[in-house]
N, C-alpha and C positions, 0 to 999 in steps of 0.2 A: 833228302829233306821231305819229299812228298810222303814217304812212309811214316815219318815222325808226326806229321800233321794229322794223318789218319789215326795213329795210335792215340794222340792226345784227345782227339774228338771222341774216340771210342771210350776212353777213360772218363770223360766228362759225363757220359750217359749212364755210367755204372751206378752212381749214387741213387739209392732208393729213397723215395719220399718217406718222411717221418710224420708223427702226429703234429709236430710244430709247423708242418707245411699246410695243415688243414685250415680251411677258411670257412667261417660261419655261413650258413645259407638258410633260407626260409624253406621249410619242407613243403613239398606239394601236398595238396588236399588229401590225396590217396593215403598218405602216411597215417592220418588220423583213423581212417577205416582199417588199415593194417594193424594199428595199435588195438583197436576194438577186437579185431579177429584174434589177436594173440591173447587178449584178456579172456575171451570166450574159450579158446582151446586149452589154455593153461588153468582156468578157474581162478586166476589171480586178478583182482580188481583194485586198481589204485588210481587216484587222480594225479597222475604224474606226467601226462603227455605234455602239458604246457610248460613243465619245468625242464624239458629236454632242450639242450642246445645242440644243433646239428652242424657237423663239419664235413666238408668235402675235401678229401686228400687227393692231390693230382695223381693220375695214372691208374694202373690196374691193380696195384697192391702197394703196401707200405710196411715199414717196420714200426714196432710199438715199444721197443726198448727191451722186451723179453721175448717177443715172437718175431722171427725173421721176416715172415711175409704174411700179411693179413689183408683181408678185403673189408673187414668191419671190426670195430673195437668199441667197447662200452666202458665208461669210467664215470660213475656217480653223476648222472644226469647229463652226460656228454656222450654223444654217439658220433664216431668218426666212420666215414664210408669212403672207399675208393671211388673216385669219380666214375669209373667204369661200372660201378654197382649201384648207383643212385636210383635206378629204376628196377632193380632186382628185388622182388618182394621177399624172397627167402632170406637174403642177406639183411635187409632192413628189419624184417620180423625177428630174426635171430637176435639182433642187437636190442630190439624193443623188449624181447623176453628177458634179456639181462637187466633192463631197466625195471622190469616188474619183479624179477626173481633174484637178482644179484649175481655175483660171480659164480663160476662153475657151470657144469652142464648136467644137472640132475635129470631124473626120469621125465620131468615135465618137458624137456627138450624133445625127447622121443615122442611123447604124446602129441606135441605140436608139429612133429616131423621137421625139426629145425636144428638138428645136430650139426 
């Protein structure tokens, strides 16, 4: 019986977080500076920062429905970040660049070193 209990506990931990597990949060002040940094490196300027809704997804990574494991995800003025990456400037800037540039990873991502 002890082994079965351990097995059930292990199975409960297997489920990865999903976008629906994300909870809105107020971004730290530094995100606005990072947004400006991405505008400068990309050459794309938009008044979109205030339109972004930020979500923290529990854990180190999550599933998006089409990608098995992600640490960040952008979808039309919504940015989802794994809780473990909320302070990681590269992850946050990468998703900000999607807000400015849209889907895909064109050469502007290389120019900003955010692949």
